[in-house]
DSSP file (Angstrom, degrees, kcal/mol; ACC not computed):
  #  RESIDUE AA STRUCTURE BP1 BP2  ACC     N-H-->O    O-->H-N    N-H-->O    O-->H-N    TCO  KAPPA ALPHA  PHI   PSI    X-CA   Y-CA   Z-CA
    1    1 A X              0   0    0      0, 0.0     2,-0.4     0, 0.0     0, 0.0   0.000 360.0 360.0 360.0 124.8  -30.0    9.2 -107.2
    2    2 A X        -     0   0    0      0, 0.0     2,-0.4     0, 0.0     0, 0.0  -0.793 360.0-138.4-101.3 144.0  -26.3    9.0 -107.1
    3    3 A X        -     0   0    0     -2,-0.4     2,-0.4     0, 0.0     0, 0.0  -0.808  14.1-131.6 -99.2 137.9  -24.2    7.4 -109.8
    4    4 A X        -     0   0    0     -2,-0.4     2,-0.3     1,-0.0     3,-0.0  -0.728  21.2-131.9 -86.6 134.8  -21.3    5.2 -108.9
    5    5 A X        -     0   0    0     -2,-0.4     2,-0.3     1,-0.1    -1,-0.0  -0.658  22.2-113.4 -85.7 141.9  -18.2    6.0 -110.7
    6    6 A X        -     0   0    0     -2,-0.3     2,-0.3     1,-0.1    -1,-0.1  -0.543  32.0-120.7 -72.3 135.6  -16.3    3.2 -112.4
    7    7 A X        -     0   0    0     -2,-0.3     2,-0.4     1,-0.1    -1,-0.1  -0.579  23.3-124.3 -77.6 137.2  -13.0    2.6 -110.7
    8    8 A X        -     0   0    0     -2,-0.3     2,-0.6     1,-0.0    -1,-0.1  -0.646  21.2-125.5 -80.2 135.6  -10.0    2.9 -113.0
    9    9 A X        -     0   0    0     -2,-0.4     2,-0.7     2,-0.0    -1,-0.0  -0.706  20.8-160.1 -80.6 124.0   -7.8   -0.1 -113.1
   10   10 A X        -     0   0    0     -2,-0.6     2,-0.4     0, 0.0    -1,-0.0  -0.922   9.1-161.2-107.7 113.2   -4.3    0.8 -112.3
   11   11 A X        -     0   0    0     -2,-0.7     2,-0.1     1,-0.0     3,-0.0  -0.783  21.6-116.1 -98.0 134.1   -2.0   -1.8 -113.6
   12   12 A X        -     0   0    0     -2,-0.4     2,-0.3     1,-0.1    -1,-0.0  -0.437  38.9-108.8 -64.6 138.2    1.5   -2.1 -112.3
   13   13 A X        -     0   0    0      1,-0.2     3,-0.1    -2,-0.1    -1,-0.1  -0.530  33.4-178.1 -73.1 130.1    4.0   -1.5 -115.1
   14   14 A X  S    S+     0   0    0     -2,-0.3    -1,-0.2     1,-0.1    -2,-0.1   0.345  71.2  77.8-104.6   2.7    5.8   -4.6 -116.2
   15   15 A X        +     0   0    0      2,-0.1    47,-0.2    47,-0.0    -1,-0.1   0.623  68.9  99.1 -90.3 -13.1    7.9   -2.7 -118.7
   16   16 A X  S    S-     0   0    0     -3,-0.1     2,-0.1     1,-0.1    45,-0.1  -0.403  75.5-115.8 -74.2 153.5   10.4   -1.2 -116.3
   17   17 A X        -     0   0    0     43,-0.3     2,-0.2    -2,-0.1    -1,-0.1  -0.436  33.5-176.3 -86.8 162.8   13.7   -2.9 -115.9
   18   18 A X    >>  -     0   0    0     -2,-0.1     4,-1.3    41,-0.0     3,-0.9  -0.727  46.7 -66.3-142.6-169.3   15.0   -4.6 -112.8
   19   19 A X  H 3> S+     0   0    0      1,-0.3     4,-2.1    74,-0.2     5,-0.1   0.817 124.9  59.3 -58.0 -33.8   18.0   -6.4 -111.3
   20   20 A X  H 3> S+     0   0    0      1,-0.2     4,-2.4     2,-0.2    -1,-0.3   0.848 102.1  54.3 -66.6 -31.5   17.7   -9.3 -113.7
   21   21 A X  H <> S+     0   0    0     -3,-0.9     4,-2.2     2,-0.2    -1,-0.2   0.871 107.7  49.8 -68.6 -36.2   18.1   -7.0 -116.7
   22   22 A X  H  X S+     0   0    0     -4,-1.3     4,-2.5    37,-0.2    -2,-0.2   0.894 109.5  52.3 -66.0 -40.5   21.3   -5.7 -115.2
   23   23 A X  H  X S+     0   0    0     -4,-2.1     4,-2.2     2,-0.2    -2,-0.2   0.939 110.4  46.5 -60.9 -48.0   22.5   -9.3 -114.7
   24   24 A X  H  X S+     0   0    0     -4,-2.4     4,-2.4     1,-0.2    -1,-0.2   0.898 112.2  52.0 -61.5 -39.8   21.8  -10.1 -118.4
   25   25 A X  H  X S+     0   0    0     -4,-2.2     4,-2.7     2,-0.2    -1,-0.2   0.888 108.2  50.7 -63.1 -40.3   23.5   -6.9 -119.4
   26   26 A X  H  X S+     0   0    0     -4,-2.5     4,-2.6     2,-0.2    -1,-0.2   0.903 110.7  48.8 -63.7 -41.0   26.6   -7.8 -117.3
   27   27 A X  H  X S+     0   0    0     -4,-2.2     4,-2.2     2,-0.2     5,-0.2   0.910 111.8  49.9 -64.6 -41.8   26.7  -11.2 -119.0
   28   28 A X  H  X S+     0   0    0     -4,-2.4     4,-2.5     2,-0.2    -2,-0.2   0.948 113.5  44.8 -59.9 -50.7   26.4   -9.6 -122.4
   29   29 A X  H  X S+     0   0    0     -4,-2.7     4,-2.8     1,-0.2     5,-0.2   0.906 111.0  53.5 -63.4 -42.9   29.2   -7.1 -121.7
   30   30 A X  H  X S+     0   0    0     -4,-2.6     4,-2.2     1,-0.2    -1,-0.2   0.922 112.7  43.5 -59.4 -45.0   31.5   -9.8 -120.1
   31   31 A X  H  X S+     0   0    0     -4,-2.2     4,-1.5     2,-0.2    -1,-0.2   0.911 113.1  51.3 -68.5 -41.7   31.2  -12.0 -123.2
   32   32 A X  H  <>S+     0   0    0     -4,-2.5     5,-2.4    -5,-0.2     3,-0.2   0.919 111.8  47.3 -60.7 -43.7   31.6   -9.1 -125.6
   33   33 A X  H ><5S+     0   0    0     -4,-2.8     3,-1.7     1,-0.2    -1,-0.2   0.897 107.7  56.0 -65.4 -40.6   34.7   -8.0 -123.8
   34   34 A X  H 3<5S+     0   0    0     -4,-2.2    -1,-0.2     1,-0.3    -2,-0.2   0.814 109.0  48.0 -61.7 -29.2   36.1  -11.5 -123.8
   35   35 A X  T 3<5S-     0   0    0     -4,-1.5    -1,-0.3    -3,-0.2    -2,-0.2   0.381 111.5-121.7 -90.4   4.2   35.7  -11.6 -127.6
   36   36 A X  T < 5 +     0   0    0     -3,-1.7     2,-0.4     1,-0.2    -3,-0.2   0.874  61.8 151.6  55.9  38.7   37.4   -8.2 -128.0
   37   37 A X      < -     0   0    0     -5,-2.4    -1,-0.2    -6,-0.1     2,-0.1  -0.837  40.0-134.8-103.4 136.2   34.3   -7.0 -129.7
   38   38 A X     >  -     0   0    0     -2,-0.4     4,-2.2    -3,-0.1     5,-0.2  -0.438  22.4-115.8 -82.5 162.2   33.2   -3.4 -129.6
   39   39 A X  H  > S+     0   0    0      1,-0.2     4,-2.7     2,-0.2     5,-0.2   0.873 119.0  54.3 -61.8 -36.5   29.7   -2.2 -128.9
   40   40 A X  H  > S+     0   0    0      2,-0.2     4,-2.7     1,-0.2    -1,-0.2   0.926 107.2  49.0 -64.2 -45.5   29.6   -0.8 -132.4
   41   41 A X  H  > S+     0   0    0      2,-0.2     4,-2.0     1,-0.2    -2,-0.2   0.925 114.0  46.0 -59.7 -45.3   30.6   -4.2 -133.9
   42   42 A X  H  X S+     0   0    0     -4,-2.2     4,-1.5     1,-0.2    -2,-0.2   0.923 112.3  51.0 -64.7 -44.0   27.9   -6.0 -131.9
   43   43 A X  H  X>S+     0   0    0     -4,-2.7     5,-3.0     1,-0.2     4,-1.2   0.914 109.5  49.7 -59.5 -44.5   25.3   -3.4 -132.8
   44   44 A X  H  <5S+     0   0    0     -4,-2.7     3,-0.3     1,-0.2    -1,-0.2   0.885 107.9  54.3 -62.8 -38.6   26.1   -3.6 -136.5
   45   45 A X  H  <5S+     0   0    0     -4,-2.0    -1,-0.2     1,-0.2    -2,-0.2   0.827 116.1  38.9 -63.7 -30.7   25.8   -7.4 -136.4
   46   46 A X  H  <5S-     0   0    0     -4,-1.5    -1,-0.2    -3,-0.2    -2,-0.2   0.549 113.6-116.1 -95.2  -9.6   22.4   -7.1 -134.8
   47   47 A X  T  <5S+     0   0    0     -4,-1.2     2,-0.3     1,-0.3    -3,-0.2   0.797  79.9 107.6  77.5  28.8   21.3   -4.1 -137.0
   48   48 A X  S   <S-     0   0    0     -5,-3.0    -1,-0.3    -6,-0.2    -2,-0.2  -0.845  73.1 -90.1-131.3 170.0   21.0   -1.8 -134.0
   49   49 A X     >  -     0   0    0     -2,-0.3     4,-1.5     1,-0.1     3,-0.3  -0.353  28.0-119.6 -80.2 159.7   23.0    1.1 -132.7
   50   50 A X  H  > S+     0   0    0      1,-0.2     4,-2.3     2,-0.2     5,-0.1   0.805 115.0  62.7 -66.1 -27.3   25.9    0.9 -130.2
   51   51 A X  H  > S+     0   0    0      2,-0.2     4,-2.0     1,-0.2    -1,-0.2   0.876 100.8  51.4 -64.0 -36.5   23.9    3.2 -127.9
   52   52 A X  H  > S+     0   0    0     -3,-0.3     4,-2.2     2,-0.2    -1,-0.2   0.894 107.8  51.9 -66.6 -39.2   21.2    0.4 -127.7
   53   53 A X  H  X S+     0   0    0     -4,-1.5     4,-2.8     1,-0.2    -2,-0.2   0.920 107.8  52.9 -61.2 -43.0   24.0   -2.1 -126.8
   54   54 A X  H  X S+     0   0    0     -4,-2.3     4,-2.2     1,-0.2     6,-0.3   0.913 108.3  50.2 -57.5 -43.4   25.1    0.3 -124.1
   55   55 A X  H  X>S+     0   0    0     -4,-2.0     5,-1.8     1,-0.2     6,-1.5   0.887 111.2  48.3 -65.2 -39.0   21.5    0.4 -122.7
   56   56 A X  H ><5S+     0   0    0     -4,-2.2     3,-0.7     1,-0.2    -2,-0.2   0.936 112.2  49.3 -64.1 -45.5   21.3   -3.4 -122.7
   57   57 A X  H 3<5S+     0   0    0     -4,-2.8    -2,-0.2     1,-0.3    -1,-0.2   0.837 112.7  46.5 -65.5 -33.5   24.6   -3.7 -121.0
   58   58 A X  H 3<5S-     0   0    0     -4,-2.2    -1,-0.3    -5,-0.2    -2,-0.2   0.611 111.9-119.1 -82.1 -12.4   23.7   -1.2 -118.3
   59   59 A X  T <<5S+     0   0    0     -4,-0.8   -37,-0.2    -3,-0.7    -3,-0.2   0.629  80.7 122.9  81.4  13.4   20.3   -2.8 -117.7
   60   60 A X  S   <S+     0   0    0     -5,-1.8     2,-0.4    -6,-0.3   -43,-0.3   0.871  75.8  36.1 -73.1 -38.2   18.5    0.4 -118.8
   61   61 A X  S    S-     0   0    0     -6,-1.5     2,-0.3    -9,-0.2    -2,-0.2  -0.898  90.9-116.6-115.3 147.3   16.7   -1.5 -121.5
   62   62 A X        -     0   0    0     -2,-0.4     2,-0.6   -47,-0.2    -6,-0.1  -0.620  20.2-131.3 -83.5 137.0   15.4   -5.0 -121.3
   63   63 A X        -     0   0    0     -2,-0.3     2,-0.1    -7,-0.1   -39,-0.0  -0.797  27.5-134.6 -86.5 121.0   16.8   -7.7 -123.7
   64   64 A X     >  -     0   0    0     -2,-0.6     4,-1.5     1,-0.1     3,-0.4  -0.349  14.6-119.6 -74.2 156.9   13.9   -9.5 -125.3
   65   65 A X  H  > S+     0   0    0      1,-0.2     4,-0.9     2,-0.2    -1,-0.1   0.864 115.9  57.9 -61.7 -35.5   14.0  -13.3 -125.6
   66   66 A X  H  > S+     0   0    0      1,-0.2     4,-0.7     2,-0.2    -1,-0.2   0.819 107.2  47.5 -65.4 -30.8   13.7  -12.9 -129.4
   67   67 A X  H  > S+     0   0    0     -3,-0.4     4,-2.0     1,-0.2    -1,-0.2   0.772  99.6  67.7 -80.2 -26.9   17.0  -10.8 -129.3
   68   68 A X  H  X S+     0   0    0     -4,-1.5     4,-2.7     1,-0.2     5,-0.2   0.820  92.6  60.9 -64.7 -29.7   18.8  -13.3 -127.1
   69   69 A X  H  X S+     0   0    0     -4,-0.9     4,-1.8     2,-0.2    -1,-0.2   0.976 111.7  34.5 -64.5 -56.3   18.8  -15.9 -129.9
   70   70 A X  H  X S+     0   0    0     -4,-0.7     4,-2.6     1,-0.2     5,-0.2   0.853 117.2  57.2 -66.8 -30.4   20.8  -13.9 -132.5
   71   71 A X  H  X S+     0   0    0     -4,-2.0     4,-2.4     2,-0.2    -2,-0.2   0.936 106.9  47.4 -62.6 -46.7   22.8  -12.4 -129.6
   72   72 A X  H  <>S+     0   0    0     -4,-2.7     5,-2.7     1,-0.2     4,-0.3   0.888 111.8  51.2 -61.9 -39.6   23.9  -15.8 -128.4
   73   73 A X  H ><5S+     0   0    0     -4,-1.8     3,-1.0     3,-0.2    -2,-0.2   0.932 111.5  46.1 -64.3 -46.1   24.8  -16.8 -131.9
   74   74 A X  H 3<5S+     0   0    0     -4,-2.6    -2,-0.2     1,-0.3    -1,-0.2   0.878 114.6  47.7 -63.9 -38.5   27.0  -13.7 -132.5
   75   75 A X  T 3<5S-     0   0    0     -4,-2.4    -1,-0.3    -5,-0.2    -2,-0.2   0.438 111.8-123.7 -84.0   1.1   28.7  -14.1 -129.2
   76   76 A X  T < 5S+     0   0    0     -3,-1.0     2,-0.3    -4,-0.3    -3,-0.2   0.908  70.1 117.8  57.3  47.4   29.3  -17.8 -129.9
   77   77 A X  S   <S-     0   0    0     -5,-2.7    -1,-0.2    -6,-0.1     2,-0.2  -0.930  70.2-102.0-134.4 161.1   27.5  -19.1 -126.8
   78   78 A X    >   -     0   0    0     -2,-0.3     3,-2.3     1,-0.1     4,-0.3  -0.513  37.6-113.2 -75.0 152.3   24.5  -21.2 -126.1
   79   79 A X  G >  S+     0   0    0      1,-0.3     3,-1.4     2,-0.2     4,-0.5   0.802 115.6  70.7 -58.6 -27.2   21.4  -19.2 -125.1
   80   80 A X  G >> S+     0   0    0      1,-0.3     4,-2.5     2,-0.2     3,-0.9   0.704  77.3  80.8 -62.2 -19.4   21.7  -20.8 -121.7
   81   81 A X  G <4 S+     0   0    0     -3,-2.3    -1,-0.3     1,-0.3    -2,-0.2   0.873  91.0  50.5 -54.1 -38.5   24.8  -18.7 -121.2
   82   82 A X  G <4 S+     0   0    0     -3,-1.4    -1,-0.3    -4,-0.3    -2,-0.2   0.742 118.1  38.3 -73.3 -22.1   22.5  -15.8 -120.2
   83   83 A X  T X4 S+     0   0    0     -3,-0.9     3,-1.2    -4,-0.5    -2,-0.2   0.611  89.8 107.7-104.8 -15.9   20.6  -18.0 -117.7
   84   84 A X  T 3< S+     0   0    0     -4,-2.5     3,-0.2     1,-0.3    -3,-0.0  -0.304  89.4   8.8 -60.7 145.7   23.5  -20.0 -116.3
   85   85 A X  T 3  S-     0   0    0      1,-0.2     2,-0.3     2,-0.0    -1,-0.3   0.804  77.6-171.0  55.4  33.6   24.4  -19.1 -112.8
   86   86 A X    <   -     0   0    0     -3,-1.2    -1,-0.2     1,-0.1    11,-0.1  -0.434  29.6-126.5 -56.9 119.7   21.5  -16.8 -112.3
   87   87 A X        -     0   0    0     -2,-0.3    -1,-0.1     9,-0.3     2,-0.1  -0.030  17.7 -87.8 -74.3 171.1   22.7  -15.4 -109.0
   88   88 A X        -     0   0    0      7,-0.1     8,-2.3    -3,-0.1     2,-0.5  -0.369  40.8-117.5 -71.9 153.7   21.0  -15.2 -105.6
   89   89 A X  B     -A   95   0A   0      6,-0.2     6,-0.2    -2,-0.1     5,-0.1  -0.818  24.6-134.9 -95.0 132.5   18.9  -12.2 -104.8
   90   90 A X    >   -     0   0    0      4,-3.4     3,-2.0    -2,-0.5    -1,-0.0  -0.323  30.3-101.9 -76.0 166.7   20.0  -10.0 -101.9
   91   91 A X  T 3  S+     0   0    0      1,-0.3    -1,-0.1     2,-0.1    -2,-0.0   0.808 122.6  62.0 -59.5 -29.7   17.6   -8.7  -99.3
   92   92 A X  T 3  S-     0   0    0      2,-0.1    -1,-0.3     1,-0.1     3,-0.1   0.568 120.7-108.5 -73.9  -7.4   17.5   -5.4 -101.1
   93   93 A X  S <  S+     0   0    0     -3,-2.0   -74,-0.2     1,-0.4    -2,-0.1   0.316  79.5 129.6  94.9  -8.1   16.1   -7.1 -104.2
   94   94 A X        -     0   0    0     -5,-0.1    -4,-3.4   -75,-0.1     2,-0.5  -0.421  57.6-124.6 -76.9 156.7   19.4   -6.6 -106.1
   95   95 A X  B     -A   89   0A   0     -6,-0.2     2,-0.3    -2,-0.1    -6,-0.2  -0.876  20.5-122.7-104.5 133.4   21.0   -9.6 -107.8
   96   96 A X        -     0   0    0     -8,-2.3     2,-0.4    -2,-0.5    -9,-0.3  -0.549  22.9-128.8 -73.6 134.7   24.5  -10.6 -107.0
   97   97 A X        -     0   0    0     -2,-0.3   -11,-0.1   -10,-0.1    -1,-0.1  -0.721  30.9-109.0 -82.4 129.6   26.8  -10.6 -110.0
   98   98 A X     >  -     0   0    0     -2,-0.4     4,-2.7   -13,-0.2     5,-0.2  -0.238  27.0-116.1 -57.8 148.7   28.8  -13.9 -110.2
   99   99 A X  H  > S+     0   0    0      1,-0.2     4,-2.6     2,-0.2     5,-0.2   0.876 112.4  49.9 -56.6 -45.3   32.4  -13.6 -109.4
  100  100 A X  H  > S+     0   0    0      2,-0.2     4,-2.3     1,-0.2    -1,-0.2   0.889 112.3  47.8 -65.6 -38.0   33.7  -14.6 -112.9
  101  101 A X  H  > S+     0   0    0      2,-0.2     4,-1.5     1,-0.2    -2,-0.2   0.927 111.8  50.5 -65.6 -43.7   31.4  -12.1 -114.6
  102  102 A X  H  X S+     0   0    0     -4,-2.7     4,-0.5     1,-0.2    -2,-0.2   0.904 110.6  49.6 -60.7 -42.0   32.5   -9.4 -112.1
  103  103 A X  H >< S+     0   0    0     -4,-2.6     3,-1.3     1,-0.2    -1,-0.2   0.928 108.8  51.8 -61.8 -45.9   36.1  -10.2 -112.9
  104  104 A X  H 3< S+     0   0    0     -4,-2.3     6,-0.4     1,-0.3    -1,-0.2   0.781 106.5  56.0 -63.1 -25.9   35.6  -10.0 -116.6
  105  105 A X  H 3< S+     0   0    0     -4,-1.5    -1,-0.3    -3,-0.2    -2,-0.2   0.589  87.6  98.8 -84.0 -10.9   33.9   -6.6 -116.2
  106  106 A X  S XX S-     0   0    0     -3,-1.3     3,-0.8    -4,-0.5     4,-0.5  -0.297  89.9-104.4 -74.9 164.3   36.9   -5.1 -114.5
  107  107 A X  T 34 S+     0   0    0      1,-0.3     4,-0.2     2,-0.1     3,-0.2   0.880 119.7  23.1 -55.4 -44.2   39.4   -2.9 -116.3
  108  108 A X  T 3> S+     0   0    0      1,-0.1     4,-2.5     2,-0.1    -1,-0.3   0.257  93.0 107.7-108.6  11.3   42.1   -5.6 -116.4
  109  109 A X  H <> S+     0   0    0     -3,-0.8     4,-2.8     1,-0.2     5,-0.2   0.903  78.4  48.9 -57.8 -46.6   39.9   -8.6 -116.0
  110  110 A X  H  X S+     0   0    0     -4,-0.5     4,-2.7    -6,-0.4    -1,-0.2   0.925 112.6  47.9 -62.1 -44.1   40.2   -9.9 -119.6
  111  111 A X  H  > S+     0   0    0      1,-0.2     4,-2.6     2,-0.2     5,-0.2   0.911 113.1  49.1 -62.2 -42.0   44.0   -9.6 -119.5
  112  112 A X  H  X S+     0   0    0     -4,-2.5     4,-2.7     2,-0.2    -2,-0.2   0.924 112.6  46.7 -64.3 -45.3   44.1  -11.4 -116.2
  113  113 A X  H  X S+     0   0    0     -4,-2.8     4,-2.5     2,-0.2     5,-0.2   0.939 114.1  47.7 -62.9 -47.3   41.9  -14.2 -117.4
  114  114 A X  H  X S+     0   0    0     -4,-2.7     4,-1.2    -5,-0.2    -2,-0.2   0.926 114.9  45.5 -60.1 -45.6   43.8  -14.7 -120.6
  115  115 A X  H  X S+     0   0    0     -4,-2.6     4,-0.7    -5,-0.2     3,-0.3   0.915 112.7  50.8 -65.0 -42.7   47.1  -14.7 -118.9
  116  116 A X  H >< S+     0   0    0     -4,-2.7     3,-0.9     1,-0.2    -2,-0.2   0.915 111.2  47.5 -62.0 -43.5   45.9  -17.1 -116.2
  117  117 A X  H 3< S+     0   0    0     -4,-2.5    -1,-0.2     1,-0.2    -2,-0.2   0.714 105.2  61.3 -71.9 -19.6   44.5  -19.5 -118.7
  118  118 A X  H 3< S+     0   0    0     -4,-1.2    -1,-0.2    -3,-0.3    -2,-0.2   0.640  77.6 111.0 -80.1 -14.5   47.8  -19.3 -120.7
  119  119 A X    <<  -     0   0    0     -3,-0.9     6,-0.0    -4,-0.7    -3,-0.0  -0.360  69.7-135.6 -63.1 142.0   49.8  -20.7 -117.8
  120  120 A X  S    S+     0   0    0      1,-0.0     2,-0.3     2,-0.0    -1,-0.1   0.757  72.9  17.2 -77.1 -26.9   51.1  -24.2 -118.6
  121  121 A X  S  > S-     0   0    0      1,-0.1     4,-1.8     0, 0.0     3,-0.2  -0.931  72.8-109.0-145.8 168.8   50.3  -26.0 -115.3
  122  122 A X  H  > S+     0   0    0     -2,-0.3     4,-2.6     1,-0.2     5,-0.2   0.776 112.2  63.2 -68.9 -27.1   48.3  -25.9 -112.1
  123  123 A X  H  > S+     0   0    0      2,-0.2     4,-1.9     1,-0.2    -1,-0.2   0.932 107.0  43.6 -63.6 -44.2   51.4  -25.2 -110.0
  124  124 A X  H  > S+     0   0    0      2,-0.2     4,-2.2    -3,-0.2    -2,-0.2   0.902 113.2  51.6 -66.9 -40.7   51.9  -21.9 -111.8
  125  125 A X  H  X S+     0   0    0     -4,-1.8     4,-2.4     1,-0.2    -2,-0.2   0.897 108.9  51.6 -62.4 -39.1   48.2  -21.1 -111.6
  126  126 A X  H  X S+     0   0    0     -4,-2.6     4,-2.6     2,-0.2    -1,-0.2   0.893 107.8  51.9 -63.0 -40.3   48.3  -21.8 -107.9
  127  127 A X  H  X S+     0   0    0     -4,-1.9     4,-2.4     2,-0.2    -2,-0.2   0.895 110.5  48.1 -64.3 -40.0   51.3  -19.4 -107.4
  128  128 A X  H  X S+     0   0    0     -4,-2.2     4,-2.6     2,-0.2    -2,-0.2   0.912 111.8  49.6 -66.3 -41.9   49.4  -16.6 -109.2
  129  129 A X  H  X S+     0   0    0     -4,-2.4     4,-2.2     2,-0.2    -2,-0.2   0.905 111.2  49.7 -63.0 -41.1   46.3  -17.2 -107.1
  130  130 A X  H  X S+     0   0    0     -4,-2.6     4,-2.5     2,-0.2    -2,-0.2   0.922 110.8  50.0 -62.0 -44.7   48.5  -17.1 -103.9
  131  131 A X  H  X S+     0   0    0     -4,-2.4     4,-2.7     1,-0.2     5,-0.2   0.925 110.7  48.5 -60.3 -46.1   50.1  -13.9 -105.1
  132  132 A X  H  X S+     0   0    0     -4,-2.6     4,-2.2     1,-0.2    -1,-0.2   0.889 110.8  51.8 -61.4 -39.2   46.7  -12.3 -105.8
  133  133 A X  H  X S+     0   0    0     -4,-2.2     4,-1.6     2,-0.2    -2,-0.2   0.920 111.1  46.7 -64.3 -44.4   45.5  -13.4 -102.4
  134  134 A X  H  X S+     0   0    0     -4,-2.5     4,-1.0     1,-0.2    -2,-0.2   0.922 113.2  48.9 -64.1 -44.5   48.5  -11.9 -100.6
  135  135 A X  H  < S+     0   0    0     -4,-2.7     4,-0.5     1,-0.2     3,-0.4   0.873 108.2  54.7 -63.4 -36.8   48.1   -8.6 -102.6
  136  136 A X  H >< S+     0   0    0     -4,-2.2     3,-0.9     1,-0.2    -1,-0.2   0.857 104.1  54.2 -66.5 -34.6   44.4   -8.5 -101.7
  137  137 A X  H 3< S+     0   0    0     -4,-1.6    -1,-0.2     1,-0.2    -2,-0.2   0.782 100.3  62.9 -69.0 -25.6   45.1   -8.7  -98.0
  138  138 A X  T 3<        0   0    0     -4,-1.0    -1,-0.2    -3,-0.4    -2,-0.2   0.651 360.0 360.0 -74.0 -15.6   47.5   -5.7  -98.3
  139  139 A X    <         0   0    0     -3,-0.9    -1,-0.2    -4,-0.5    -2,-0.1   0.474 360.0 360.0 -77.3 360.0   44.6   -3.4  -99.4
């Protein structure tokens, strides 16, 4: 008589992070930078370490829905901010970062956005946009 062995159930892990976690992290970082807030300041407001904030921003750790509520309040945004403009998924499974978020994440993005919004009229904004376009073609 042979005994049948019970098959072990192998469950796919749902705890690993993915492209959407990186997207949420990018949105978090962009907003934090726009507010001139340090990772340490944000961490203290949430009662967590700045290292944990770094992990959220890099998409290494997943931001829970329960954490998004106080996070949105501290960052002075609606919770929908994290879900707005959820980008398209590339064929590789990666998520495209929206252009404005990508701009805010660059070294001089915040300065550029602040200066651009400080311009008094659309004619000046148009001139700056034209200049940026010409400079970009030169690269």
